C-alpha positions as CSV (number, residue, x, y, z in Angstrom):
1,M,90.4,84.1,90.3
2,D,91.0,80.1,89.0
3,E,93.2,81.6,86.6
4,K,95.9,83.8,86.6
5,V,96.2,86.7,84.0
6,N,98.8,86.7,82.1
7,E,98.7,89.7,80.2
8,D,100.3,91.6,82.3
9,R,103.9,91.1,82.2
10,G,106.2,93.9,82.2
11,V,103.6,95.4,84.2
12,L,104.1,97.2,87.4
13,H,101.0,97.2,89.5
14,V,101.2,99.5,92.4
15,T,99.0,99.3,95.6
16,N,98.0,101.7,98.3
17,G,98.9,98.7,100.6
18,D,99.2,95.1,101.3
19,S,95.6,93.9,101.1
20,M,95.2,94.9,97.8
21,A,98.6,93.8,96.7
22,G,97.6,90.3,98.0
23,T,94.7,90.2,95.9
24,L,96.3,91.4,92.5
25,R,99.3,88.3,93.3
26,A,96.3,86.0,93.5
27,G,95.2,87.0,90.3
28,F,97.7,88.5,88.0
29,T,101.4,87.8,86.7
30,G,102.9,91.1,87.1
31,E,105.0,92.3,89.8
32,V,103.2,93.9,92.5
33,L,104.6,96.9,94.7
34,P,102.7,97.8,97.6
35,W,102.8,101.4,98.8
36,R,103.4,101.3,102.3
37,D,103.9,105.0,103.3
38,V,101.0,107.1,104.3
39,L,101.6,110.5,103.2
40,H,98.6,112.3,104.4
41,E,99.8,111.4,108.0
42,G,103.1,112.5,109.9
43,P,105.9,114.8,108.9
44,V,106.9,115.2,105.0
45,P,108.8,118.3,104.8
46,A,109.4,120.4,101.8
47,G,112.8,121.0,100.3
48,L,114.4,117.3,101.1
49,T,116.3,115.1,98.7
50,P,114.2,111.8,98.1
51,A,116.6,109.7,100.5
52,R,116.2,112.2,103.3
53,L,112.6,112.1,102.9
54,R,112.5,108.3,103.0
55,R,114.6,108.1,106.4
56,V,112.2,111.0,107.9
57,R,109.2,108.9,106.8
58,A,110.8,105.8,108.1
59,G,111.1,107.1,111.2
60,F,107.5,108.0,111.6
61,I,105.9,104.9,109.9
62,A,108.4,102.5,112.3
63,G,107.2,104.7,115.6
64,L,103.5,103.9,114.1
65,A,104.0,100.2,113.6
66,G,106.5,99.7,116.1
67,E,109.3,98.7,113.4
68,P,113.1,98.9,113.8
69,V,113.4,102.4,111.4
70,G,116.5,100.6,109.4
71,R,114.3,97.5,108.5
72,V,111.2,100.3,107.2
73,A,114.0,102.7,105.6
74,A,115.0,99.6,103.6
75,E,112.0,98.7,102.3
76,F,111.3,101.9,101.4
77,A,114.7,102.6,99.5
78,D,113.9,99.2,97.7
79,R,110.1,100.7,96.8
80,D,111.8,103.4,95.3
81,R,114.4,101.6,93.3
82,R,111.8,99.2,91.8
83,L,110.1,102.5,90.6
84,A,113.4,103.8,89.0
85,D,114.4,100.8,87.8
86,H,110.7,99.2,86.0
87,A,111.0,100.3,82.5
88,G,107.7,98.9,82.0
89,E,103.9,100.0,82.5
90,L,102.8,100.9,85.6
91,L,99.5,100.4,86.9
92,L,98.5,102.3,89.8
93,W,95.6,101.0,92.5
94,F,94.4,103.4,94.2
95,E,90.9,104.7,95.7
96,A,89.3,107.9,95.0
97,D,89.9,109.3,98.4
98,S,92.5,111.9,100.1
99,A,94.4,109.2,101.7
100,S,95.1,107.3,98.8
101,S,95.2,110.5,96.3
102,T,97.5,112.2,98.6
103,G,100.0,109.2,97.9
104,T,99.8,109.6,94.0
105,S,100.6,113.5,94.1
């Protein structure tokens, strides 16, 4: 895209990872939030508070990516805070596959 679309101010674009997030940032003016947790892999124990689930998931993802758990946990906490604080429209950019469907359930 040569020109960014300005009609999406107030929209939070939630993507299924960084690739689509980069594409949207190049062409849209709204805020972009990549979802970096593949919920169809690894532990997703029932009955946990959101904070506790973030820690469990961060430990799993950090182990896969070779990243410090604290860094991944902070990214997940920031992601959840941005979602909770956003008062405008949410636009989900996920594919119609089982991996993406799991993240939006």
